[in-house]
MMTF fields as JSON, N, C-alpha, C and O atoms, coordinates in Angstrom:
{
  "mmtfVersion": "1.0.0",
  "mmtfProducer": "UNKNOWN",
  "numBonds": 519,
  "numAtoms": 520,
  "numGroups": 130,
  "numChains": 1,
  "numModels": 1,
  "chainsPerModel": [1],
  "groupsPerChain": [130],
  "chainIdList": ["A"],
  "bondAtomList": [4, 2, 8, 6, 12, 10, 16, 14, 20, 18, 24, 22, 28, 26, 32, 30, 36, 34, 40, 38, 44, 42, 48, 46, 52, 50, 56, 54, 60, 58, 64, 62, 68, 66, 72, 70, 76, 74, 80, 78, 84, 82, 88, 86, 92, 90, 96, 94, 100, 98, 104, 102, 108, 106, 112, 110, 116, 114, 120, 118, 124, 122, 128, 126, 132, 130, 136, 134, 140, 138, 144, 142, 148, 146, 152, 150, 156, 154, 160, 158, 164, 162, 168, 166, 172, 170, 176, 174, 180, 178, 184, 182, 188, 186, 192, 190, 196, 194, 200, 198, 204, 202, 208, 206, 212, 210, 216, 214, 220, 218, 224, 222, 228, 226, 232, 230, 236, 234, 240, 238, 244, 242, 248, 246, 252, 250, 256, 254, 260, 258, 264, 262, 268, 266, 272, 270, 276, 274, 280, 278, 284, 282, 288, 286, 292, 290, 296, 294, 300, 298, 304, 302, 308, 306, 312, 310, 316, 314, 320, 318, 324, 322, 328, 326, 332, 330, 336, 334, 340, 338, 344, 342, 348, 346, 352, 350, 356, 354, 360, 358, 364, 362, 368, 366, 372, 370, 376, 374, 380, 378, 384, 382, 388, 386, 392, 390, 396, 394, 400, 398, 404, 402, 408, 406, 412, 410, 416, 414, 420, 418, 424, 422, 428, 426, 432, 430, 436, 434, 440, 438, 444, 442, 448, 446, 452, 450, 456, 454, 460, 458, 464, 462, 468, 466, 472, 470, 476, 474, 480, 478, 484, 482, 488, 486, 492, 490, 496, 494, 500, 498, 504, 502, 508, 506, 512, 510, 516, 514],
  "bondOrderList": [1, 1, 1, 1, 1, 1, 1, 1, 1, 1, 1, 1, 1, 1, 1, 1, 1, 1, 1, 1, 1, 1, 1, 1, 1, 1, 1, 1, 1, 1, 1, 1, 1, 1, 1, 1, 1, 1, 1, 1, 1, 1, 1, 1, 1, 1, 1, 1, 1, 1, 1, 1, 1, 1, 1, 1, 1, 1, 1, 1, 1, 1, 1, 1, 1, 1, 1, 1, 1, 1, 1, 1, 1, 1, 1, 1, 1, 1, 1, 1, 1, 1, 1, 1, 1, 1, 1, 1, 1, 1, 1, 1, 1, 1, 1, 1, 1, 1, 1, 1, 1, 1, 1, 1, 1, 1, 1, 1, 1, 1, 1, 1, 1, 1, 1, 1, 1, 1, 1, 1, 1, 1, 1, 1, 1, 1, 1, 1, 1],
  "groupList": [{"groupName": "MET", "atomNameList": ["N", "CA", "C", "O"], "elementList": ["N", "C", "C", "O"], "formalChargeList": [0, 0, 0, 0], "bondAtomList": [1, 0, 2, 1, 3, 2], "bondOrderList": [1, 1, 2], "singleLetterCode": "M", "chemCompType": "L-PEPTIDE LINKING"}, {"groupName": "PRO", "atomNameList": ["N", "CA", "C", "O"], "elementList": ["N", "C", "C", "O"], "formalChargeList": [0, 0, 0, 0], "bondAtomList": [1, 0, 2, 1, 3, 2], "bondOrderList": [1, 1, 2], "singleLetterCode": "P", "chemCompType": "L-PEPTIDE LINKING"}, {"groupName": "ILE", "atomNameList": ["N", "CA", "C", "O"], "elementList": ["N", "C", "C", "O"], "formalChargeList": [0, 0, 0, 0], "bondAtomList": [1, 0, 2, 1, 3, 2], "bondOrderList": [1, 1, 2], "singleLetterCode": "I", "chemCompType": "L-PEPTIDE LINKING"}, {"groupName": "ASP", "atomNameList": ["N", "CA", "C", "O"], "elementList": ["N", "C", "C", "O"], "formalChargeList": [0, 0, 0, 0], "bondAtomList": [1, 0, 2, 1, 3, 2], "bondOrderList": [1, 1, 2], "singleLetterCode": "D", "chemCompType": "L-PEPTIDE LINKING"}, {"groupName": "ASN", "atomNameList": ["N", "CA", "C", "O"], "elementList": ["N", "C", "C", "O"], "formalChargeList": [0, 0, 0, 0], "bondAtomList": [1, 0, 2, 1, 3, 2], "bondOrderList": [1, 1, 2], "singleLetterCode": "N", "chemCompType": "L-PEPTIDE LINKING"}, {"groupName": "GLY", "atomNameList": ["N", "CA", "C", "O"], "elementList": ["N", "C", "C", "O"], "formalChargeList": [0, 0, 0, 0], "bondAtomList": [1, 0, 2, 1, 3, 2], "bondOrderList": [1, 1, 2], "singleLetterCode": "G", "chemCompType": "PEPTIDE LINKING"}, {"groupName": "VAL", "atomNameList": ["N", "CA", "C", "O"], "elementList": ["N", "C", "C", "O"], "formalChargeList": [0, 0, 0, 0], "bondAtomList": [1, 0, 2, 1, 3, 2], "bondOrderList": [1, 1, 2], "singleLetterCode": "V", "chemCompType": "L-PEPTIDE LINKING"}, {"groupName": "ARG", "atomNameList": ["N", "CA", "C", "O"], "elementList": ["N", "C", "C", "O"], "formalChargeList": [0, 0, 0, 0], "bondAtomList": [1, 0, 2, 1, 3, 2], "bondOrderList": [1, 1, 2], "singleLetterCode": "R", "chemCompType": "L-PEPTIDE LINKING"}, {"groupName": "ALA", "atomNameList": ["N", "CA", "C", "O"], "elementList": ["N", "C", "C", "O"], "formalChargeList": [0, 0, 0, 0], "bondAtomList": [1, 0, 2, 1, 3, 2], "bondOrderList": [1, 1, 2], "singleLetterCode": "A", "chemCompType": "L-PEPTIDE LINKING"}, {"groupName": "SER", "atomNameList": ["N", "CA", "C", "O"], "elementList": ["N", "C", "C", "O"], "formalChargeList": [0, 0, 0, 0], "bondAtomList": [1, 0, 2, 1, 3, 2], "bondOrderList": [1, 1, 2], "singleLetterCode": "S", "chemCompType": "L-PEPTIDE LINKING"}, {"groupName": "GLN", "atomNameList": ["N", "CA", "C", "O"], "elementList": ["N", "C", "C", "O"], "formalChargeList": [0, 0, 0, 0], "bondAtomList": [1, 0, 2, 1, 3, 2], "bondOrderList": [1, 1, 2], "singleLetterCode": "Q", "chemCompType": "L-PEPTIDE LINKING"}, {"groupName": "HIS", "atomNameList": ["N", "CA", "C", "O"], "elementList": ["N", "C", "C", "O"], "formalChargeList": [0, 0, 0, 0], "bondAtomList": [1, 0, 2, 1, 3, 2], "bondOrderList": [1, 1, 2], "singleLetterCode": "H", "chemCompType": "L-PEPTIDE LINKING"}, {"groupName": "GLU", "atomNameList": ["N", "CA", "C", "O"], "elementList": ["N", "C", "C", "O"], "formalChargeList": [0, 0, 0, 0], "bondAtomList": [1, 0, 2, 1, 3, 2], "bondOrderList": [1, 1, 2], "singleLetterCode": "E", "chemCompType": "L-PEPTIDE LINKING"}, {"groupName": "THR", "atomNameList": ["N", "CA", "C", "O"], "elementList": ["N", "C", "C", "O"], "formalChargeList": [0, 0, 0, 0], "bondAtomList": [1, 0, 2, 1, 3, 2], "bondOrderList": [1, 1, 2], "singleLetterCode": "T", "chemCompType": "L-PEPTIDE LINKING"}, {"groupName": "LYS", "atomNameList": ["N", "CA", "C", "O"], "elementList": ["N", "C", "C", "O"], "formalChargeList": [0, 0, 0, 0], "bondAtomList": [1, 0, 2, 1, 3, 2], "bondOrderList": [1, 1, 2], "singleLetterCode": "K", "chemCompType": "L-PEPTIDE LINKING"}, {"groupName": "LEU", "atomNameList": ["N", "CA", "C", "O"], "elementList": ["N", "C", "C", "O"], "formalChargeList": [0, 0, 0, 0], "bondAtomList": [1, 0, 2, 1, 3, 2], "bondOrderList": [1, 1, 2], "singleLetterCode": "L", "chemCompType": "L-PEPTIDE LINKING"}, {"groupName": "PHE", "atomNameList": ["N", "CA", "C", "O"], "elementList": ["N", "C", "C", "O"], "formalChargeList": [0, 0, 0, 0], "bondAtomList": [1, 0, 2, 1, 3, 2], "bondOrderList": [1, 1, 2], "singleLetterCode": "F", "chemCompType": "L-PEPTIDE LINKING"}, {"groupName": "TRP", "atomNameList": ["N", "CA", "C", "O"], "elementList": ["N", "C", "C", "O"], "formalChargeList": [0, 0, 0, 0], "bondAtomList": [1, 0, 2, 1, 3, 2], "bondOrderList": [1, 1, 2], "singleLetterCode": "W", "chemCompType": "L-PEPTIDE LINKING"}, {"groupName": "TYR", "atomNameList": ["N", "CA", "C", "O"], "elementList": ["N", "C", "C", "O"], "formalChargeList": [0, 0, 0, 0], "bondAtomList": [1, 0, 2, 1, 3, 2], "bondOrderList": [1, 1, 2], "singleLetterCode": "Y", "chemCompType": "L-PEPTIDE LINKING"}],
  "groupTypeList": [0, 1, 2, 1, 3, 4, 5, 6, 6, 7, 2, 8, 9, 10, 11, 9, 6, 8, 12, 13, 6, 8, 14, 15, 12, 13, 2, 15, 10, 8, 14, 4, 6, 14, 15, 16, 8, 6, 6, 3, 11, 9, 5, 12, 8, 12, 7, 8, 5, 15, 14, 0, 1, 4, 13, 14, 15, 15, 2, 16, 5, 4, 1, 14, 5, 5, 13, 1, 15, 0, 15, 8, 9, 1, 9, 6, 8, 15, 3, 15, 1, 15, 14, 2, 15, 6, 8, 12, 3, 8, 3, 5, 14, 6, 17, 2, 9, 18, 4, 8, 1, 8, 18, 15, 10, 10, 7, 11, 4, 15, 1, 8, 12, 15, 15, 1, 3, 2, 8, 15, 2, 12, 8, 6, 8, 8, 4, 8, 8, 10],
  "groupIdList": [1, 2, 3, 4, 5, 6, 7, 8, 9, 10, 11, 12, 13, 14, 15, 16, 17, 18, 19, 20, 21, 22, 23, 24, 25, 26, 27, 28, 29, 30, 31, 32, 33, 34, 35, 36, 37, 38, 39, 40, 41, 42, 43, 44, 45, 46, 47, 48, 49, 50, 51, 52, 53, 54, 55, 56, 57, 58, 59, 60, 61, 62, 63, 64, 65, 66, 67, 68, 69, 70, 71, 72, 73, 74, 75, 76, 77, 78, 79, 80, 81, 82, 83, 84, 85, 86, 87, 88, 89, 90, 91, 92, 93, 94, 95, 96, 97, 98, 99, 100, 101, 102, 103, 104, 105, 106, 107, 108, 109, 110, 111, 112, 113, 114, 115, 116, 117, 118, 119, 120, 121, 122, 123, 124, 125, 126, 127, 128, 129, 130],
  "secStructList": [7, 7, 7, 7, 6, 6, 1, 7, 7, 5, 7, 7, 7, 1, 1, 7, 2, 2, 2, 2, 2, 2, 2, 2, 2, 2, 2, 2, 2, 6, 6, 6, 7, 5, 7, 7, 7, 3, 3, 3, 1, 2, 2, 2, 2, 6, 6, 6, 6, 7, 7, 7, 7, 7, 7, 3, 3, 3, 7, 7, 5, 7, 2, 2, 2, 2, 1, 1, 2, 2, 2, 2, 7, 6, 6, 6, 6, 1, 1, 7, 1, 7, 7, 7, 7, 3, 3, 7, 7, 6, 6, 1, 7, 7, 3, 3, 5, 7, 7, 7, 2, 2, 2, 2, 2, 2, 2, 2, 2, 7, 7, 4, 4, 4, 2, 2, 2, 2, 2, 6, 6, 6, 6, 6, 2, 2, 2, 2, 2, 7],
  "xCoordList": [0.778, -0.392, 1.275, 2.371, 0.557, 1.452, 1.479, 0.366, 2.372, 2.069, 1.439, 1.527, 0.151, -0.399, 0.693, 1.445, 0.342, 1.703, 1.917, 2.865, 0.222, 0.052, 0.532, 0.744, 0.597, 0.799, -0.706, -0.712, -2.203, -2.926, -3.684, -3.8, -4.126, -4.702, -6.856, -7.506, -7.379, -8.442, -9.547, -9.379, -10.507, -11.103, -12.355, -11.947, -13.816, -15.113, -15.327, -14.149, -16.215, -17.036, -18.053, -17.636, -18.615, -19.778, -20.511, -21.553, -20.246, -21.438, -21.973, -22.5, -21.751, -21.686, -20.089, -19.064, -20.212, -19.379, -19.038, -18.188, -20.308, -20.769, -20.296, -19.506, -20.775, -20.587, -19.208, -18.873, -18.636, -17.739, -15.858, -14.831, -16.501, -15.75, -15.613, -14.721, -17.347, -17.638, -17.131, -16.126, -17.016, -15.788, -14.631, -14.057, -14.631, -12.363, -12.258, -11.076, -12.672, -13.036, -12.542, -11.678, -13.646, -14.026, -12.438, -11.826, -12.157, -11.382, -10.082, -9.433, -9.718, -8.334, -8.496, -7.366, -9.174, -9.03, -8.889, -8.288, -9.672, -9.052, -7.941, -7.356, -7.139, -6.141, -4.798, -3.737, -5.507, -4.676, -4.112, -3.249, -4.233, -3.995, -4.513, -5.557, -4.079, -4.872, -5.156, -4.683, -6.17, -6.577, -6.3, -7.453, -5.741, -5.699, -6.444, -6.691, -7.024, -8.533, -8.96, -8.297, -10.521, -11.082, -11.052, -11.256, -10.836, -11.137, -12.02, -11.948, -13.036, -14.261, -14.0, -13.7, -14.079, -13.389, -14.565, -14.608, -16.079, -17.088, -17.828, -18.633, -17.776, -18.268, -17.88, -18.59, -15.899, -15.962, -16.421, -17.246, -16.37, -17.117, -18.042, -18.092, -18.809, -20.259, -20.939, -22.088, -19.454, -19.249, -18.802, -19.061, -18.207, -17.48, -18.278, -17.871, -20.009, -20.946, -20.834, -21.445, -19.708, -19.298, -20.327, -20.997, -20.565, -21.52, -20.366, -19.397, -19.973, -18.792, -19.392, -20.177, -18.911, -19.586, -19.298, -18.467, -19.314, -19.002, -17.513, -16.848, -17.395, -15.206, -14.873, -14.867, -14.45, -13.794, -12.188, -11.926, -11.427, -9.943, -10.025, -10.739, -9.365, -8.716, -7.353, -6.792, -6.344, -5.193, -4.896, -5.971, -3.964, -4.386, -2.627, -1.811, -2.324, -0.671, -0.763, -1.698, 1.068, 0.368, 2.137, 2.565, 3.023, 4.604, 4.956, 5.681, 4.187, 6.053, 6.135, 6.919, 5.141, 5.324, 5.754, 6.372, 5.509, 6.132, 7.479, 8.109, 8.166, 8.996, 10.275, 11.354, 10.009, 11.321, 11.583, 12.686, 10.109, 10.309, 10.52, 10.57, 10.754, 10.293, 12.727, 13.542, 12.466, 14.278, 15.662, 16.666, 14.569, 15.282, 15.508, 16.682, 14.187, 14.11, 12.799, 11.584, 13.883, 13.051, 12.088, 11.316, 12.674, 11.372, 9.884, 9.124, 9.318, 8.456, 7.42, 6.707, 7.863, 7.574, 6.114, 5.016, 6.584, 5.34, 4.669, 4.014, 4.518, 3.508, 2.732, 1.796, 3.615, 3.345, 2.282, 2.217, 1.418, 0.431, 0.598, 1.106, 0.155, -1.206, -2.654, -3.228, -2.796, -3.748, -5.125, -5.023, -5.861, -7.14, -8.985, -9.651, -9.253, -10.021, -10.503, -9.97, -12.207, -13.767, -14.347, -14.607, -14.33, -14.957, -16.135, -16.288, -17.239, -18.634, -17.772, -16.578, -18.092, -17.8, -19.477, -20.452, -19.578, -20.611, -21.807, -22.816, -21.478, -22.57, -23.051, -24.251, -23.01, -23.469, -22.281, -21.771, -21.401, -20.543, -19.556, -18.944, -18.83, -18.437, -16.943, -16.959, -15.962, -14.233, -13.517, -13.699, -12.503, -11.892, -10.432, -10.056, -9.956, -8.126, -6.593, -6.288, -5.677, -4.54, -3.014, -3.072, -2.31, -1.495, -0.409, 0.048, 0.078, 0.35, 1.221, 2.169, 1.765, 2.849, 3.826, 4.85, 3.688, 5.004, 5.638, 6.791, 4.585, 4.611, 5.371, 5.961, 5.073, 6.014, 7.418, 8.303, 7.413, 8.344, 9.674, 10.853, 9.132, 10.382, 10.026, 10.364, 9.151, 8.912, 10.809, 11.712, 10.56, 11.244, 12.644, 13.393, 12.582, 13.785, 13.717, 14.732, 12.489, 12.955, 12.789, 12.306, 13.471, 14.07, 12.956, 11.983, 13.399, 12.241, 11.211, 9.996, 12.621, 11.35, 11.503, 12.003, 10.835, 10.02, 8.555, 7.46, 8.655, 7.288, 6.053, 5.329, 6.044, 5.372, 4.306, 3.125, 4.845, 4.837, 3.857, 3.119, 3.416, 2.905, 1.74, 0.798, 1.773, 1.057, -0.414, -1.266, -0.522, -2.07, -2.513, -3.396, -2.392, -3.106, -4.059, -5.252, -3.236, -3.847, -4.718, -4.694, -5.457, -5.905, -6.983, -7.624, -6.78, -7.768, -9.082, -10.297, -8.059, -8.776, -10.126, -11.257, -9.434, -10.351, -11.566, -12.435, -11.111, -11.994, -13.043, -14.2, -12.88, -13.542, -14.83, -16.029, -14.224, -14.988, -16.277, -17.458, -15.682, -16.823, -18.007, -18.835],
  "yCoordList": [-0.812, -0.431, 0.891, 0.694, 2.339, 3.448, 4.506, 5.007, 5.031, 6.188, 6.587, 7.012, 7.065, 9.104, 10.286, 10.323, 11.077, 12.22, 12.084, 11.758, 12.614, 12.887, 12.368, 12.867, 10.728, 9.556, 8.699, 7.578, 9.44, 9.197, 8.339, 8.896, 6.678, 6.127, 6.132, 5.512, 6.892, 7.2, 5.833, 5.479, 5.419, 3.998, 4.171, 3.96, 4.431, 3.802, 3.519, 3.314, 2.93, 3.091, 1.552, 1.441, 0.946, 0.825, 0.809, 0.16, 1.413, 1.273, 3.145, 4.002, 3.194, 4.318, 4.712, 4.036, 5.462, 5.914, 4.663, 3.836, 4.799, 4.04, 2.982, 2.558, 2.255, 0.889, 0.057, -0.531, 0.614, 1.16, 0.903, 0.225, 1.872, 1.633, 0.528, -0.139, 0.468, -1.23, -1.627, -2.088, -1.768, -2.988, -3.304, -4.07, -1.76, -1.631, -1.982, -1.807, -2.178, -2.345, -3.912, -4.289, -4.717, -6.046, -6.486, -7.513, -5.947, -6.325, -6.745, -7.736, -4.836, -4.807, -5.72, -6.15, -6.194, -7.264, -9.062, -10.043, -8.867, -10.876, -10.677, -11.681, -9.623, -9.608, -8.852, -8.395, -8.999, -8.839, -7.545, -7.49, -6.733, -5.308, -4.352, -4.698, -3.675, -3.03, -1.238, -0.737, -0.52, 0.299, 1.37, 1.661, 2.008, 2.841, 3.76, 3.842, 4.631, 5.418, 5.577, 5.349, 6.134, 6.683, 8.449, 9.067, 8.517, 10.621, 10.901, 10.959, 11.159, 11.478, 13.178, 13.907, 13.594, 14.947, 15.931, 17.078, 14.784, 16.047, 15.759, 16.664, 15.377, 14.6, 16.007, 16.681, 16.202, 17.882, 18.704, 19.193, 18.975, 19.802, 20.352, 21.53, 19.359, 19.66, 20.08, 20.286, 20.051, 20.332, 21.944, 22.912, 22.188, 23.911, 25.361, 26.361, 24.177, 24.737, 25.055, 25.679, 24.163, 23.445, 22.608, 21.858, 22.603, 21.727, 20.804, 21.562, 19.745, 19.045, 17.442, 16.716, 17.207, 15.768, 14.251, 13.869, 13.612, 12.826, 12.21, 11.546, 12.514, 11.867, 11.597, 12.475, 9.564, 9.658, 8.747, 7.99, 9.454, 8.362, 7.659, 7.656, 6.395, 5.398, 5.303, 5.328, 5.178, 5.325, 4.0, 3.504, 2.826, 1.55, 1.468, 2.192, 0.058, -0.537, -1.32, -1.7, -1.988, -3.163, -3.003, -2.96, -2.931, -3.329, -3.482, -2.935, -4.9, -5.787, -5.824, -6.422, -5.049, -4.274, -3.251, -3.198, -2.097, -0.911, -0.707, 0.073, -1.235, -0.792, -1.072, -0.552, -2.332, -2.788, -1.279, -0.759, -0.72, 0.333, 1.496, 2.261, 2.007, 2.446, 3.081, 4.001, 1.511, 0.961, 1.692, 2.325, 0.842, 1.464, 2.443, 2.805, 3.509, 5.019, 5.647, 5.792, 5.936, 6.593, 7.624, 8.007, 8.16, 9.653, 8.768, 9.668, 7.733, 7.543, 6.754, 5.812, 7.571, 7.669, 8.672, 8.592, 9.5, 10.183, 10.484, 11.511, 9.047, 8.114, 7.272, 6.884, 6.927, 5.383, 6.758, 7.986, 5.175, 4.321, 4.561, 5.564, 3.617, 3.96, 4.594, 4.771, 4.854, 5.777, 5.096, 4.139, 5.594, 5.62, 6.159, 5.943, 6.942, 8.597, 7.457, 6.44, 7.786, 6.673, 8.477, 8.926, 9.084, 10.223, 9.823, 8.79, 11.653, 11.348, 12.016, 12.032, 12.667, 13.749, 14.356, 13.61, 16.057, 16.473, 16.104, 16.741, 15.128, 13.823, 13.121, 13.237, 12.367, 10.731, 10.542, 10.244, 10.51, 8.969, 8.604, 9.631, 7.486, 7.264, 7.152, 6.819, 7.558, 6.986, 6.692, 7.3, 5.535, 5.78, 6.487, 6.593, 6.878, 7.404, 7.163, 7.671, 6.558, 5.532, 6.987, 8.106, 6.385, 6.718, 5.765, 4.826, 5.777, 4.488, 3.684, 4.423, 1.965, 2.128, 2.314, 2.548, 2.225, 2.247, 4.006, 4.306, 4.896, 6.255, 6.653, 7.681, 5.456, 5.561, 4.547, 4.441, 3.889, 3.062, 4.339, 4.526, 4.756, 6.102, 6.339, 5.518, 7.629, 8.857, 8.721, 9.489, 7.713, 7.052, 6.295, 5.957, 6.193, 5.459, 4.005, 3.44, 3.317, 2.346, 0.69, 0.451, 0.051, -1.037, -2.377, -2.921, -2.562, -3.694, -4.485, -4.678, -4.94, -6.975, -5.833, -6.239, -4.482, -3.919, -3.39, -3.111, -3.348, -3.527, -4.24, -3.636, -5.889, -6.308, -5.731, -5.999, -4.582, -4.245, -3.748, -4.034, -2.555, -1.462, -1.574, -0.785, -2.262, -3.312, -3.286, -2.41, -4.834, -4.624, -4.042, -4.422, -2.864, -1.697, -1.725, -1.627, -1.95, -1.997, -2.891, -2.792, -3.724, -5.647, -5.328, -6.11, -4.059, -4.132, -3.242, -3.421, -2.129, -0.772, -1.58, -1.54, -2.783, -3.302, -4.396, -5.243, -3.907, -5.183, -4.3, -4.564, -3.613, -2.415, -2.11, -2.065, -1.939, -0.997, -1.995, -1.705, -3.534, -4.402, -4.167, -5.077],
  "zCoordList": [-0.041, -0.314, -0.031, 0.494, -0.794, -0.456, 0.362, 0.524, 0.942, 1.711, 1.609, 0.457, 2.218, 1.876, 2.585, 3.559, 1.624, 1.515, 3.621, 4.336, 3.957, 4.882, 6.353, 7.459, 5.565, 6.733, 6.843, 7.353, 6.226, 7.724, 6.021, 4.929, 6.433, 6.127, 6.196, 7.038, 5.213, 6.08, 5.025, 3.858, 5.938, 6.188, 5.601, 4.458, 5.407, 5.091, 5.76, 6.054, 7.221, 8.449, 7.817, 6.664, 7.934, 7.61, 8.565, 8.474, 9.607, 11.258, 11.798, 11.088, 12.611, 13.686, 14.05, 13.96, 14.294, 15.915, 16.227, 15.897, 17.252, 18.56, 18.53, 19.374, 17.364, 16.118, 16.912, 17.941, 15.287, 14.944, 16.574, 16.625, 17.392, 18.721, 19.332, 19.857, 19.03, 20.319, 19.165, 19.705, 18.452, 17.458, 18.23, 19.004, 17.237, 17.876, 19.939, 20.236, 20.585, 21.359, 21.854, 22.646, 20.884, 21.083, 20.113, 20.407, 19.463, 18.761, 18.886, 18.553, 19.949, 20.73, 21.682, 21.91, 22.285, 23.834, 23.175, 23.611, 22.085, 21.425, 21.527, 21.932, 21.312, 20.976, 21.621, 21.194, 22.959, 24.07, 24.117, 24.993, 23.651, 22.852, 24.254, 24.806, 24.557, 25.88, 25.265, 24.246, 26.399, 25.048, 25.861, 26.178, 26.316, 27.039, 27.219, 28.422, 26.551, 26.648, 25.715, 24.704, 25.629, 23.826, 24.619, 25.664, 23.883, 23.776, 23.317, 22.089, 23.795, 23.338, 22.944, 23.889, 22.005, 21.03, 21.002, 21.448, 19.995, 20.097, 22.063, 22.283, 22.555, 23.676, 24.586, 25.332, 24.042, 24.731, 24.324, 25.096, 23.82, 22.229, 23.171, 23.527, 23.566, 23.113, 25.055, 25.446, 25.913, 27.867, 27.168, 27.884, 25.928, 26.313, 24.755, 24.163, 24.83, 24.471, 22.141, 21.273, 22.257, 20.807, 20.06, 20.771, 18.788, 17.708, 17.327, 17.379, 17.017, 16.762, 16.117, 16.727, 15.024, 14.475, 15.366, 14.541, 15.932, 16.483, 16.505, 15.71, 17.238, 16.724, 18.229, 19.092, 18.548, 19.221, 18.503, 17.568, 19.697, 19.353, 19.74, 20.743, 19.301, 20.891, 21.099, 20.003, 22.272, 22.298, 22.425, 22.086, 22.754, 22.385, 22.495, 21.924, 23.655, 22.586, 23.225, 23.93, 22.925, 24.589, 23.924, 22.771, 25.672, 25.952, 25.253, 24.423, 25.537, 24.318, 22.673, 21.936, 22.41, 21.178, 20.779, 19.716, 21.604, 21.753, 22.2, 21.485, 23.282, 24.405, 23.577, 23.86, 22.036, 21.345, 20.322, 20.152, 19.659, 18.821, 18.952, 17.989, 20.664, 20.929, 21.661, 21.717, 21.984, 21.736, 21.367, 21.695, 20.064, 17.984, 18.238, 18.317, 18.534, 17.856, 18.978, 18.847, 20.213, 20.773, 20.957, 21.836, 18.919, 18.98, 18.508, 18.152, 18.387, 17.598, 19.73, 20.074, 20.173, 21.544, 21.352, 21.902, 20.456, 20.159, 19.747, 19.922, 18.47, 18.349, 18.241, 17.542, 19.543, 20.565, 21.604, 21.667, 22.45, 21.91, 20.443, 19.943, 19.866, 18.33, 19.045, 20.119, 17.03, 17.552, 16.491, 15.724, 16.646, 15.924, 16.46, 17.472, 15.132, 14.695, 14.498, 14.055, 15.065, 14.114, 14.785, 15.901, 13.259, 13.164, 12.011, 11.36, 12.055, 11.797, 10.596, 10.896, 9.099, 8.906, 8.751, 8.843, 8.465, 7.912, 7.079, 6.779, 6.85, 5.16, 6.328, 6.079, 7.609, 8.312, 7.994, 9.075, 7.154, 7.115, 7.639, 7.933, 8.047, 9.688, 8.312, 7.127, 9.127, 8.748, 9.942, 10.997, 9.745, 10.509, 9.506, 8.339, 11.088, 10.386, 10.773, 11.852, 10.174, 11.407, 10.691, 10.182, 10.942, 11.006, 9.942, 10.593, 8.573, 8.297, 8.629, 8.895, 8.908, 9.636, 9.194, 9.836, 7.502, 6.712, 6.541, 6.23, 6.825, 7.003, 8.791, 9.125, 9.611, 11.467, 11.241, 12.09, 10.012, 9.79, 8.909, 9.21, 8.195, 7.531, 8.649, 9.502, 9.115, 10.157, 11.353, 11.685, 11.487, 12.802, 12.951, 13.867, 11.284, 11.101, 11.464, 11.87, 11.332, 12.933, 11.609, 10.502, 12.589, 11.646, 10.839, 11.363, 9.753, 9.057, 9.715, 9.747, 10.36, 10.854, 12.907, 13.956, 12.605, 14.126, 12.794, 13.282, 11.898, 11.308, 12.285, 13.077, 11.939, 12.653, 13.54, 13.322, 15.0, 15.993, 16.101, 17.044, 14.883, 14.691, 13.433, 13.503, 12.612, 11.353, 12.057, 11.917, 13.098, 13.237, 12.91, 12.141, 13.098, 13.21, 12.517, 12.805, 10.961, 9.337, 10.137, 11.364, 9.571, 10.151, 11.817, 12.519, 11.9, 13.136, 12.454, 12.36, 12.017, 11.436, 10.82, 11.304, 8.883, 8.368, 9.215, 9.009, 9.897, 10.631, 11.115, 10.789, 11.612, 12.596, 11.583, 11.86, 10.449, 9.473, 8.982, 9.174, 8.142, 8.168, 8.395, 8.364]
}
């Protein structure tokens, strides 16, 4: 897969934001990947008196995978734990976005043999979108 110019992969979800987030949570749990937080951007906007389409950010990872990456290239800690953004656009379409693993590899000069430790994000996102 070619790396998008900005490094962000964006795929359409066949589900609502809530359903997509629930699917992601289930998939991560099944893979023994720790979900550190779900940031409810739209909920926080609403509490501040602002309107925003439903937008949630999931922050997740596995220290057994992430630690070797950070040891190889400490700057990757800027992008770890991994994140998936689930957001509804103005037309009501739901999108799943994440940093392409190849982009992170290039950005932080990660050794190719460690790429599988972050490549799981592609399968997780694709499964949640279906």
